[in-house]
Phi, psi and omega in degrees: 000153184307122177058030177056030182300328181297338182273332187233345183299317178304316180295324179294316181292330183264006184294154174283140179265356184287137177242155177303135179293145181219143175224168176302329179280333180230073186289161174277128177259124181249122182255127185246116177240120176266112184255106192264119170286078194277107185235077184292347178266010181295114178056034177206177180253191183297322178299320178293322178296320179290329175295321176298319178294324176300317181294319177295317179299324184285328190248327188292316179302322178293323177297316180297322182284340188274342187228152180224136177275191185292343177253010175086014180257147177281172178305149179237156181216139176244117182267105175274101189269134180289108188294339177286352179249030184302134172215119187301322181292317180294315181295323179295322176297318181293317179298319179294318178299316180296319180299324182281340189238359181077011177273174186216164180245136175227192192251131173236142180212125169260130177203167182203154173056038181261169168244174177302321182291316184288323179287331174298316179296319178297317180294312182297318180294313181294320179295320178298318178299311182291322181298332178296346177261008174070035188260351187254155164295159182231143172285174182301329180271007178091358180292134178297140173244140186214154168263158192225141166231127183278132176297141180060018170070001195271045180306137174057040176056046189264353178293129184299340177268004180075019184268161164067022177200265181103358188242099183284353175243040187292329180298319178294322177298316180298313180299319183293337181260009173105009181286133179254347178192149172253135180233035184289324194255157015280160177240352178305136018271011178291145182290354176282358181305126178283163180285344174275132180226159173050047188222157165243122185205166178251117180264137180259129176291123180246009179085356179251160175300151173065038177302331182282003174281359177223157178172176181252120182292142181296134174221175188267012184285344185097340182290318180287331176300322180294332180296331181297338182263007178265154183284345186250005176243140178233132178290129178248123179243112184257153173265184185288145173214124180177200181252140174255099184283347178273352180232100191245151175268131183060021180072008186231303186278135179291147175280158176282133171252111180232017176077010181276130178256115184226174176297326180275343183221074184285168174293139178219164178296323177298318177293321178302317179296325177289320177302320178300327181280331186264325193285156189277166171220166178279123185303132179067009179268189179295164183285070180242128178247134187251109184257100178262113180254165176219164180198172171237080191260023163272354183261128187307318184296336177267316183288338174295331175288315183286340180253000186241205186299321179303317179291320179298319178296321179295311181297322177295315180295324180294318178297319179293322178298315180294324181295324182265002182237096185294346180266006185242133166231138179234149186220132172275129182221160170273171178300317180297316179295322177298317179295320176302318179292321176300314180296325177297316178294320177296328182278003175095030177306141182299150182301328182256018183294148173280112186295337184300329183290348181261359186301328183243017193286319185258301179262120184288156177290158176295159179297154182234170169050238189299316182298315179296320180298320179294320179294315185291328179298328181283342184246355185295139179290146175292000000 
């Protein structure tokens, strides 16, 4: 059906319109995580990938230094790097950029016709390569922990044509290899779009394709927080999905809002206001809204938007919006920090809690400085 409406329109029409209550004394905190399907080798070679890194190195630190959110932090970016395209020189440049700017690297994987065993091997090998550059959070025993975005959206063998995966028990594979959350969706207009939208929930692997089409929505009782520590449940963090009636095709039909940041559809204050209405929060928890966006910013036509005037205009407008709205606080976060905040809300964080204190509470930040340098030196390509 056109734009996969048959997969998500019922959930959109039946969605709750209620938003967390906010007052100047108990403001709404909006967390913005840009989750980048970062593919610098897209339609180019290594020289082109390194040129993309040159552009990011030249512009991103200045962008981070130029703007401050409600807690005094600059913009953050999470680079979900395709592990099947590993290149030590590119990853080392990316790791260094993240260390300088507070951004982070997570896992992206395109694959097809796999089994649980073959995709496990791909994940373990790719994670080991990236971990050598010191980019991941670590468990107490030193095991890398990572967030995941599935290439071509086909998580858990969910493409209706059977493409781009092959593994109907993929959620269990991800958990077994250290994944703490999936941030693949929404995928509409792609037909892999699940029927659950605008939600944070825990999906249980049942051995069948599309296990993430069902799940338990996150709430503040503590019960869903416990699911995150089980081997058969995976936290799903979705971005916005709905209609943008202020941006119409032919002046009549509403455009799709799916949180994608592109050269043709940059971030704007109008979109931010729509994200606030669509994006999820932890049920019965504090007034925190989680805005998970996505982009493909290894591609020049997109990263020129995120590193140029459109992004600067957005950050400027966002600061002005917060200044004139006493019930609003906004925060730039990485994917890992967003998950930490979700777990804090699930664990019963007080309604008036300062969210900044939870940024590092569950999943630790990746190693920095000397430790990262020692790791990367051992893994750098000749």
